[in-house]
N, C-alpha and C positions, 0 to 999 in steps of 0.2 A: 504494500500500500504506500502511496506517496502522500505527502502533506501539501495542503494548499498554501500558496504564498500570499494570497490577497487577505486583507483584514476581514475579520468576522463581522457580519452585520450586527448592529446593536452591541458593539464591544463596550460602549460607554456604560452599559448596565453592569458589567463586571467590575468597573472602576467606581461604582456608586458607593461602595462601602468605605472607600478611601477619601471621598469628597468631604471637605469641611467648609462650612459656610462662614463668611465673615460678617454676616448680618445677624445681629442679636434680636430676639423677639422683644416686644415691649414688656415692661414689668407688669405683673398682675396687680390689679387694684385691690385694695383691702375691702373686705365685705363690710357693708354697713351694719349698724346695730339691728335694724329690722330683718336683714337677711340672716344674721346669726340667730336671732330669736326664732325666725321661721324654721330654720334647720333644726334647732333644738325641739321646737314644738312638733315638727314632723317626726323626728326620731322618737320622742316620747309617745306620740300617738301610735306609731308602729309597735313599739314595745308593749304598750298597754293593750293593744289589740291582740297580740300574740299571747300575752298572759291571760287575758279574758277568754280567748278561745280555749286555752288549756284548762282553765278553771271550769268552763262550761262542759268540756269534753270528759273531765275526770269521772263523773258518775256513769257515763255511758261506757267507759273503758274498764271500770271496776266490775268484778264478778261478785255475785251475792255469796256470802260466807255462811250465814246462819241457817238458811232453809235448804233441805235436800231437794233434789230435782224430783218433781212429781210426774208420774206417767199419766197420760190421758186414758180414759176408760176404753176408748176405741182400740188402743194398742194392746189391751189385756186379753182380748179374745171374747167369744160369745159363750 
């Protein structure tokens, strides 16, 4: 097999990892007090919702301990 001498198309993609830009992005602005309070309120609402769902689901997930399982009369035979 012989190798091709001409440059590979899209060779600039291979060099993309070595490229460094000299343009710096603008600095991020600080969040206002309202934005910070809104994020906290959203987080607390999500956590309260998860805790509430867990509290409401606990009785459905628990198994009754005191009563033995009763069989219906139809399953006992005639």
